[in-house]
C-alpha positions in Angstrom: -9.6 68.8 80.2 -8.6 65.8 82.4 -7.0 63.8 79.6 -4.8 66.6 78.3 -3.8 67.5 81.8 -2.8 63.9 82.5 -0.5 63.8 79.5 1.1 67.1 80.3 1.6 66.1 83.9 3.5 63.0 82.7 6.4 65.3 82.0 7.1 64.1 78.5 6.9 66.9 75.9 6.4 64.6 73.0 3.7 62.7 74.8 2.0 65.9 75.8 2.1 67.1 72.2 0.5 63.9 70.9 -2.1 64.0 73.6 -3.0 67.6 72.7 -3.3 66.5 69.0 -5.6 63.6 69.9 -7.6 65.8 72.2 -8.1 68.5 69.5 -9.2 65.8 67.0 -11.7 64.5 69.5 -13.1 67.9 70.2 -13.4 68.6 66.5 -15.0 65.2 66.0 -17.6 65.9 68.7 -18.7 69.0 66.8 -19.3 67.1 63.6 -20.1 63.5 64.6 -23.7 64.3 65.7 -24.7 65.8 62.4 -22.6 63.7 60.1 -22.5 60.4 62.0 -20.0 57.9 60.6 -20.1 59.5 57.2 -19.0 57.2 54.5 -16.2 55.5 56.5 -16.3 51.8 55.9 -17.5 49.6 58.8 -14.8 47.1 59.8 -15.9 43.7 61.4 -14.0 42.5 64.4 -13.6 38.7 64.6 -11.6 38.5 67.9 -14.8 38.8 69.9 -16.8 35.6 69.9 -19.8 37.3 68.4 -18.4 39.3 65.4 -19.4 42.9 65.4 -18.2 46.2 64.0 -15.1 47.9 65.5 -17.3 50.7 66.8 -19.5 48.3 68.8 -16.8 45.9 70.0 -16.9 45.5 73.8 -13.1 45.9 74.1 -10.0 47.7 73.0 -9.2 46.2 69.7 -7.1 47.3 66.8 -7.6 45.9 63.3 -4.7 46.2 60.8 -5.5 45.5 57.2 -3.3 43.1 55.3 -2.4 45.7 52.7 -1.3 48.0 55.4 0.9 45.2 56.9 2.6 44.9 53.6 2.7 48.5 52.5 6.4 49.5 51.9 7.7 46.7 54.1 9.9 43.6 54.2 6.9 41.4 55.1 9.1 39.4 57.5 8.3 40.5 61.1 5.2 41.7 62.9 7.2 44.5 64.4 7.3 46.2 61.0 3.7 47.4 61.0 2.4 47.2 64.6 4.3 50.1 66.1 1.1 52.2 65.9 -1.0 49.8 68.0 -1.5 51.4 71.5 -0.7 49.3 74.5 1.5 46.9 72.4 5.2 47.1 73.0 6.8 45.1 70.2 10.6 45.0 69.7 12.6 43.3 67.0 15.5 41.6 68.8 17.4 41.3 65.5 17.8 37.7 66.7 15.8 35.1 64.7 16.7 32.4 67.3 14.5 34.1 69.9 11.4 35.5 68.1 10.1 39.0 68.8 9.8 40.7 72.2 6.2 41.5 72.8 4.0 42.7 75.7 0.5 44.2 76.0 0.0 46.7 78.9 3.0 45.2 80.6 1.9 41.6 80.4 4.5 39.3 78.9 7.3 41.7 79.5 9.4 39.3 81.6 9.7 36.8 78.7 13.3 36.2 77.6 12.2 34.3 74.5 9.0 33.7 72.6 5.7 35.4 73.6 4.3 35.3 77.1 1.0 36.5 78.6 -0.6 36.9 75.2 -2.7 34.4 73.3 -1.6 34.2 69.6 -3.7 32.5 66.9 -3.2 31.9 63.2 -6.5 31.2 61.4 -8.0 30.1 64.6 -5.2 27.6 65.4 -3.5 28.6 68.7 0.2 29.4 68.5 0.2 29.6 72.3 0.6 26.3 74.1 -1.6 25.3 77.0 1.0 26.6 79.5 0.9 30.1 78.0 4.2 30.1 76.0 3.7 31.2 72.4 5.5 32.2 69.2 4.8 34.3 66.1 7.5 33.3 63.6 5.2 31.2 61.5 2.8 34.0 60.6 3.2 34.9 56.9 2.6 38.6 56.4 2.4 38.3 52.6 -0.8 36.3 52.7 -2.6 37.9 55.6 -6.1 39.4 55.1 -5.9 41.1 58.5 -4.5 41.1 62.0 -6.3 42.0 65.2 -4.8 43.0 68.5 -7.3 42.6 71.4 -6.3 44.2 74.7 -7.7 44.3 78.2 -10.4 42.4 80.2 -12.2 40.8 77.2 -9.1 38.7 76.5 -9.7 36.6 79.6 -12.2 34.6 77.5 -9.2 33.2 75.7 -8.0 31.5 78.8 -4.4 31.3 80.0 -3.3 34.9 79.3 -3.5 38.2 81.1 -2.6 40.8 78.5 -4.5 40.2 75.3 -4.8 38.2 72.2 -3.4 38.5 68.7 -5.4 37.0 65.8 -4.0 36.6 62.3 -6.2 35.6 59.4 -5.0 34.4 56.0 -6.8 36.0 53.1 -9.4 34.0 51.2 -8.7 33.3 47.5 -11.2 34.9 45.2 -11.6 36.0 41.6 -9.5 34.9 38.6 -6.2 33.1 39.3 -3.3 35.3 40.1 0.4 34.4 40.3 3.1 36.8 41.6 6.7 36.9 42.7 8.7 39.4 44.7 12.3 40.1 45.6 13.8 42.6 48.1 17.2 43.2 49.5 18.8 45.6 52.0 21.5 46.3 54.6 23.5 43.6 56.3 23.0 41.0 53.6 19.2 40.9 53.9 17.3 39.3 51.1 13.7 38.1 50.7 12.3 36.1 47.8 8.5 35.4 47.7 6.0 33.5 45.5 2.2 33.7 45.9 -0.8 32.2 44.0 -4.4 33.0 44.7 -7.8 32.8 43.1 -10.9 30.7 42.8 -11.9 27.9 40.5 -14.9 25.6 40.5 -16.1 26.9 43.8 -12.7 26.4 45.5 -10.8 29.4 46.7 -7.1 29.1 47.3 -4.2 31.2 48.6 -0.7 29.7 48.7 2.4 31.8 49.7 6.0 30.8 50.1 9.1 32.9 51.0 12.7 32.7 52.0 14.5 35.4 54.0 18.3 35.5 54.5 20.3 37.9 56.6 24.0 38.2 57.7 22.8 40.1 60.8 23.7 43.5 62.2 26.0 41.9 64.8 28.3 38.9 64.5 26.6 35.6 65.3 23.1 36.9 64.1 22.8 35.4 60.6 19.6 33.6 59.8 17.8 31.6 57.1 14.0 31.5 57.3 11.7 29.6 55.0 8.0 29.9 55.2 4.9 28.4 53.6 1.3 29.2 54.2 -1.8 27.9 52.4 -5.6 28.2 52.7 -8.4 26.5 50.8 -12.1 27.4 51.0 -15.0 25.3 49.6 -18.6 24.7 50.4 -20.8 21.6 50.2 -24.0 23.7 50.2 -25.2 27.2 50.7 -25.3 26.6 54.5 -22.0 24.7 54.9 -18.5 26.0 54.5 -15.1 24.3 54.9 -11.7 25.9 55.3 -8.4 24.1 55.3 -5.3 25.9 56.5 -1.7 24.7 56.7 1.7 26.3 57.4 5.3 25.3 57.6 8.3 27.2 58.9 12.0 26.3 58.9 14.5 28.5 60.6 18.3 28.2 61.1 19.6 31.1 63.1 22.7 32.1 65.0 22.1 33.5 68.5 24.4 36.4 69.6 22.6 36.9 72.9 23.0 40.1 74.9 25.9 42.2 76.2 26.4 44.3 79.3 25.6 48.0 79.2 29.4 48.8 79.3 30.2 46.5 76.3 27.3 48.0 74.4 28.5 51.6 75.1 32.0 50.6 73.9 30.8 48.8 70.7 27.2 48.7 69.6 28.0 45.5 67.5 29.6 43.7 70.5 28.9 40.0 71.1 29.8 38.1 74.3 32.8 35.8 74.0 30.8 32.8 75.1 28.4 33.1 72.1 31.2 32.9 69.7 33.1 30.1 71.6 30.1 27.8 71.8 28.7 28.9 68.4 25.3 29.5 69.9 22.5 28.8 67.4 19.0 27.4 67.1 17.1 25.3 64.5 13.3 25.3 64.4 11.0 23.2 62.2 7.2 23.4 62.5 4.4 22.0 60.4 0.7 22.4 61.2 -2.7 22.1 59.6 -6.3 22.8 60.6 -9.8 22.2 59.3 -12.7 24.5 60.0 -16.3 23.6 59.3 -19.1 26.2 59.7 -22.7 25.0 59.3 -25.9 27.1 59.5 -28.5 24.8 61.1 -31.3 27.4 60.9 -31.8 31.1 60.6 -30.8 31.5 64.3 -28.4 28.7 64.9 -24.9 28.0 63.6 -22.3 25.4 64.5 -18.5 25.8 64.1 -15.9 23.1 64.6 -12.1 23.6 64.3 -9.6 20.7 64.6 -5.9 21.0 64.2 -2.6 19.2 64.7 1.1 19.9 64.3 4.7 19.0 65.0 7.5 21.3 66.2 11.2 20.4 66.6 13.8 22.6 68.2 17.6 22.2 68.6 19.3 25.0 70.5 23.0 25.4 71.4 23.6 27.6 74.4 26.7 29.2 75.8 26.6 27.7 79.3 30.2 27.1 80.5 31.5 23.6 81.0 32.1 24.2 84.7 28.4 25.2 85.2 27.3 21.8 83.9 29.4 19.9 86.4 26.5 19.2 89.0 24.7 15.9 88.4 21.4 17.7 88.2 22.4 20.1 85.4 20.5 19.6 82.2 23.4 20.6 79.9 23.9 23.3 77.3 22.0 21.8 74.3 18.2 21.6 74.1 16.7 18.9 71.8 12.9 19.0 71.8 10.3 17.2 69.7 6.7 18.4 70.2 3.4 17.0 68.8 0.3 19.1 69.5 -3.3 19.3 68.5 -6.8 20.2 69.6 -10.3 21.4 68.8 -12.7 24.3 69.3 -16.4 23.5 69.0 -18.9 26.3 69.2 -22.6 26.8 68.9 -24.0 30.3 68.2 -27.7 31.1 68.8 -29.7 34.2 68.1 -32.9 34.8 70.1 -34.4 38.2 69.8 -32.1 40.8 71.2 -29.7 38.2 72.7 -26.9 36.3 71.0 -25.5 33.2 72.8 -22.3 31.4 72.3 -21.5 28.0 73.9 -18.2 26.3 73.3 -15.4 24.0 74.3 -11.7 24.4 73.6 -9.4 21.5 74.2 -5.6 21.4 73.5 -2.9 18.9 74.1 0.9 18.8 73.7 3.2 15.8 73.9 6.8 16.7 74.3 10.0 14.7 74.2 12.7 17.0 75.7 16.3 16.1 76.0 19.4 17.9 77.1 23.0 17.4 76.2 26.4 18.9 77.1 27.5 21.5 74.6 31.1 20.1 74.4 33.1 17.0 73.7 36.4 17.1 75.5 37.9 20.5 74.6 35.8 21.0 71.6 33.0 23.5 72.3 29.6 24.1 70.6 28.9 20.4 69.6 26.5 17.9 71.1 28.0 15.9 73.9 26.7 13.5 76.6 23.0 13.2 77.5 22.0 15.1 80.6 18.3 15.2 80.4 15.5 13.0 79.0 11.9 13.5 79.9 8.4 13.1 78.4 6.1 16.0 79.1 2.4 16.4 78.6 0.4 19.6 78.6 -3.3 19.8 78.2 -6.2 22.2 78.7 -9.9 21.7 78.6 -11.9 24.9 78.7 -15.7 25.2 78.4 -16.9 28.7 77.7 -20.1 30.7 77.3 -20.9 34.2 76.2 -24.0 36.3 75.8 -24.6 39.7 74.2 -27.9 41.4 75.1 -29.1 44.6 73.4 -31.5 45.4 76.2 -32.2 49.0 75.0 -31.9 50.9 71.7 -28.4 52.2 72.5 -27.3 49.8 75.3 -25.6 46.4 75.1 -24.4 44.1 77.9 -21.8 41.4 77.1 -21.0 38.8 79.6 -18.8 35.7 79.4 -17.4 32.9 81.5 -14.6 30.4 80.9 -13.6 27.5 83.1 -9.9 27.1 82.4 -8.2 23.9 83.3 -4.5 23.3 82.6 -2.6 20.1 83.4 1.2 19.4 83.6 2.6 15.9 83.6 6.4 15.2 83.4 8.0 11.7 83.3 11.7 11.7 84.0 13.7 9.1 82.0 17.2 10.3 83.0 17.8 8.8 86.4 21.6 8.5 86.7 23.6 8.6 89.9 22.9 11.7 92.0 20.3 12.8 89.4 17.2 11.2 90.9 13.6 10.9 89.5 12.3 14.4 88.8 8.9 13.2 87.6 5.8 15.0 88.8 2.4 16.4 87.8 0.2 19.3 88.8 -2.9 21.1 87.5 -4.4 24.5 87.7 -8.0 25.6 87.2 -9.9 28.9 87.5 -13.2 30.4 86.7 -12.8 33.4 84.5 -15.7 35.8 84.3 -16.0 38.9 82.1 -18.6 41.7 81.7 -18.8 44.7 79.4 -21.4 47.4 79.2 -21.5 49.6 76.0 -23.5 52.7 75.3 -23.9 54.2 71.8 -23.9 58.0 72.2 -24.7 58.5 68.5 -24.0 56.8 65.2 -20.3 57.3 65.4 -19.5 57.4 69.2 -19.4 54.6 71.7 -18.4 54.4 75.4 -17.8 51.1 77.2 -16.7 49.7 80.5 -15.3 46.2 81.1 -14.2 44.1 84.1 -12.8 40.6 84.2 -10.8 38.1 86.2 -7.8 36.3 84.6 -4.9 34.1 85.4 -1.6 33.1 84.0 0.0 29.7 84.8 3.7 29.0 84.9 5.2 27.6 81.7 7.0 24.3 81.6 10.3 26.3 81.3 9.4 28.2 84.5 8.6 25.0 86.3 11.8 23.2 85.2 14.1 24.2 88.0 14.0 24.7 91.7 16.0 27.2 93.8 19.2 25.9 95.4 19.8 23.3 92.7 17.3 21.0 94.3 16.0 18.1 92.1 12.5 17.9 90.7 10.2 20.4 89.1 9.1 23.6 90.8 5.5 22.5 91.3 5.2 24.9 94.2 4.9 27.8 91.7 1.4 29.1 91.5 -0.5 30.9 88.7 -0.7 34.6 88.8 -4.3 35.8 89.4 -5.5 39.2 88.1 -8.5 41.5 88.1 -8.7 44.0 85.2 -10.9 47.0 84.5 -11.2 49.3 81.5 -13.1 52.4 80.5 -13.0 53.3 76.8 -14.3 55.8 74.2 -14.2 55.5 70.5 -15.5 57.8 67.8 -15.8 58.0 64.0 -16.3 61.4 62.6 -16.6 63.4 59.4 -16.2 67.1 58.8 -16.4 69.2 55.7 -12.9 68.2 54.4 -11.4 65.9 57.0 -12.7 62.6 58.5 -11.3 59.9 60.7 -11.6 58.1 64.0 -10.0 58.2 67.4 -10.1 56.2 70.6 -9.1 56.4 74.3 -8.9 53.8 77.0 -8.1 53.9 80.7 -7.1 50.6 82.2 -6.0 49.0 85.5 -4.9 45.5 86.4 -4.2 44.2 89.9 -2.3 40.9 90.1 -1.6 38.5 93.0 1.1 35.9 93.0 3.0 37.6 90.1 5.6 35.1 88.7 9.1 36.6 89.0 12.7 35.5 88.6 14.1 34.1 91.9 17.6 33.2 90.8 19.5 33.3 87.5 22.9 31.6 87.3 24.7 28.8 85.4 22.5 29.4 82.4 19.4 28.5 84.4 16.6 30.6 85.8 14.3 29.7 88.7 11.0 31.4 89.4 8.8 32.2 92.4 5.6 34.0 93.2 5.9 37.6 94.4 3.1 39.5 96.1 0.9 42.0 94.4 1.6 44.1 91.3 -0.3 46.9 89.5 -0.5 47.9 85.9 -2.4 51.0 85.0 -2.4 53.6 82.2 -4.0 55.2 79.3 -4.0 54.5 75.5 -4.8 56.9 72.8 -5.0 56.4 69.0 -6.3 58.3 66.0 -6.4 58.2 62.2 -7.2 61.3 60.3 -7.8 61.6 56.5 -6.9 65.1 55.4 -8.5 65.2 52.0 -8.0 62.5 49.4 -4.2 62.5 49.6 -3.1 62.7 53.2 -3.5 60.4 56.2 -2.1 61.0 59.7 -1.9 58.2 62.3 -1.0 58.8 66.0 -0.8 56.6 69.1 0.3 57.1 72.6 0.6 54.7 75.6 1.3 55.7 79.2 2.0 52.8 81.5 2.7 52.6 85.2 3.6 49.0 86.0 4.9 48.4 89.5 5.4 45.9 92.4 3.0 46.7 95.2 4.9 44.2 97.5 8.6 43.6 97.7 10.1 40.0 97.7 13.3 38.1 98.3 14.4 34.6 97.1 14.2 31.5 99.2 17.6 32.3 100.8 16.5 35.7 101.8 18.8 37.4 99.3 18.4 39.4 96.1 15.6 41.4 97.7 13.5 43.7 95.5 11.7 46.7 96.9 8.0 47.5 96.7 7.3 50.3 94.3 9.9 49.1 91.7 8.9 49.1 88.1 8.2 45.7 86.5 11.2 44.6 84.4 10.8 44.9 80.6 8.2 47.7 80.7 8.5 51.3 79.4 6.7 54.2 80.9 5.6 55.5 77.6 5.7 54.9 73.9 4.4 57.1 71.0 3.9 56.8 67.3 3.2 59.3 64.5 2.9 58.5 60.8 2.2 60.9 57.9 1.3 59.3 54.6 0.9 61.0 51.2 -0.6 59.6 48.0 0.0 62.3 45.4 -1.3 60.0 42.6 -2.9 56.6 42.4 0.5 55.1 41.5 2.5 56.6 44.4 2.4 56.1 48.2 4.9 57.9 50.5 5.3 57.6 54.2 7.2 59.2 57.1 7.0 57.3 60.5 8.3 58.3 63.9 8.4 56.1 67.0 9.4 57.0 70.5 9.9 54.5 73.3 10.8 55.5 76.9 13.6 53.8 79.0 13.0 50.1 79.5 13.7 48.6 82.9 16.1 45.7 82.5 15.9 44.0 85.9 13.6 43.7 88.9 16.1 45.7 91.1 15.6 48.6 88.7 19.4 49.1 88.7 19.7 49.1 84.9 17.5 50.8 82.4 18.0 50.7 78.6 17.9 54.3 77.3 14.8 55.5 75.6 15.0 56.2 71.9 13.2 57.9 69.0 13.6 56.7 65.4 12.2 57.8 62.1 11.6 55.9 58.8 11.0 57.1 55.3 9.5 54.9 52.6 7.9 55.1 49.2 6.0 52.7 46.9 5.1 52.8 43.2 2.4 50.6 41.6 1.4 50.3 38.0 -1.0 48.0 36.1 0.0 47.1 32.6 -2.8 45.0 31.1 -3.0 41.8 33.1 0.3 42.6 34.8 0.7 44.4 38.2 4.1 45.9 39.0 5.1 47.2 42.4 8.4 48.7 43.6 9.2 50.0 47.1 12.2 51.5 49.0 12.6 52.5 52.6 15.1 53.8 55.1 14.7 52.8 58.7 16.4 54.7 61.6 16.7 57.6 59.2 18.9 59.7 61.6 21.2 56.8 62.4 20.5 56.7 66.1 22.4 54.2 68.3 20.0 52.5 70.7 19.1 49.3 72.4 16.4 47.5 70.4 15.4 45.0 73.1 16.2 43.9 76.6 16.8 40.4 78.0 15.0 40.8 81.3 17.0 39.7 84.4 19.8 38.2 82.4 22.1 36.4 85.0 25.4 37.8 83.7 24.2 41.4 83.3 24.0 41.0 79.5 20.7 42.8 79.2 21.2 44.7 75.9 20.5 43.6 72.3 21.6 46.4 70.0 19.4 47.7 67.2 21.0 48.5 63.9 21.8 52.0 62.7 20.5 53.4 59.5 19.1 50.6 57.3 18.0 50.6 53.7 15.9 48.2 51.8 14.3 48.0 48.3 12.2 45.5 46.5 10.0 44.8 43.4 7.1 42.4 42.8 5.3 41.4 39.6 2.0 39.6 39.4 -0.1 38.3 36.5 -3.9 38.0 36.6 -5.1 35.1 34.3 
């Protein structure tokens, strides 16, 4: 009864209810799993582990979300639409397309004020996370994904510079007769999405090409956006033992940036926008094009080689609301960011099978060349336009990581996985803006660390597995975190050290089948201890500086289940309890802004829960009712501000019909069904106290699609 007692002791009635439900399902499953095993449930292969295996035998906590489930009754614009049921993952839609989603896994990455931090992100094997650990997800095309995998815990250390986990997105492979389709959807606040997609296979070449455009006026003023996306995949083979895959994507986003507001302003007006955002017309333009080529060759029955090479270009122009007066010091970089970034790399891998042992040896190398400039965001009295040059530097990031992994089935029901990665990250900055009191800020540094991982799994029966994992990880500072020193001192903050962590996890997963019901459920207990946690030291004048704190601790429990109640009903539940705290207090270099030991880590929630009930009364109809609960989110290290917790419900329906070679689909949904007013995301440690980004009230959307199979 320990699990149920833990949930009840947490003091959250809804969490205790979900825990009780999951516990009851697990107990029922244990009575039937031994005799029925996995039943007829389909086995799902996990690709996020280096030696692909079924989900039941994966040596880690991993959630696989099918592409159809990602698209079911959804916009197909943001990952946050369909990942609310993933335990351990806190994903929030900022309603701000200039800043990407807010995402953390088990509390890692919660401090990020933009983009994705502490999590490795990949699209078709191409890293969307740069060597310094800063990533983004806005180029992932949901309409053409075959699946998405969320890997959590110790195993993710084998991906290098990340402490929380890894997210892998895979474009679907084109197969069968050619198919051409189009879709259109519209909804509240001027939202519109138009999509085109072609897929199929001809003369041994499979293809999938998808393009879309999304427009929104935004829930708040200064949040309009225009997003254009293209994703393509080609598959072909030169022989039975050789396969080639070519992938390419392009994203083009122009978005206004409303920023955050103070708790008082949010309480007075949920659509409030800070005056500076309007005065300076804050906005961001992003352009990114990338391509990759993957070659897989089977050398023999026991040996296989895989090589992935990729390259891309990314350009960003961002106008911030930094006041003119704050830009007066000679060392200030201005209020306009202008960045051009070329990047590329490779991942070479050899897989060998020898009896009961599978070996993987590989090398991952990545490089980024960046031209970063900064300008004043004013000319005379005119605000929000590009002014005088204030920053000009050439940055280079690189990582070279050899890795090895072995999986040994040393007994009929026992498997030992072990891995090792030697992670090496280099930073090199060349300052080309040396004017007056602004001296030469050039510099370089490098970080390296040996990252071991071990996992032991035991198969209790055909449908039940227990596993225990432990690993050492690290998380380097990003170039943004290195950019400024405390006290306005010149030069980069190369005194900032990587955060080093040790993680442990104990998990149980089970697939079961009874007389009328069947399903699966999982539970995981985790704990991560970190030294030299990277935290905000100062935040003023539009600039943040960072320092290393002492020790932190993240620990908790994850629960998830899926139950099919006959042929028409499906129930999904998930619960995460997280205790993420500072074990040591810290102060900035001036001995001010001290933070006490025991404070919660900013950007984390103590709990989150999900429940979804889905009904398919006939083959053509699919209806769903979702509910998501998130606890209060700590907004700053001092713990003086917490965004209130919230619970929201969504109702959706879908109709599908085939008419000869035509396939018709229509959907409608209402989000925030009860019209709750809540804070959708938090800007952690915002210097002006503008922590809150409001979520919209009740929202509706509807769409149709039509496809023709030739």
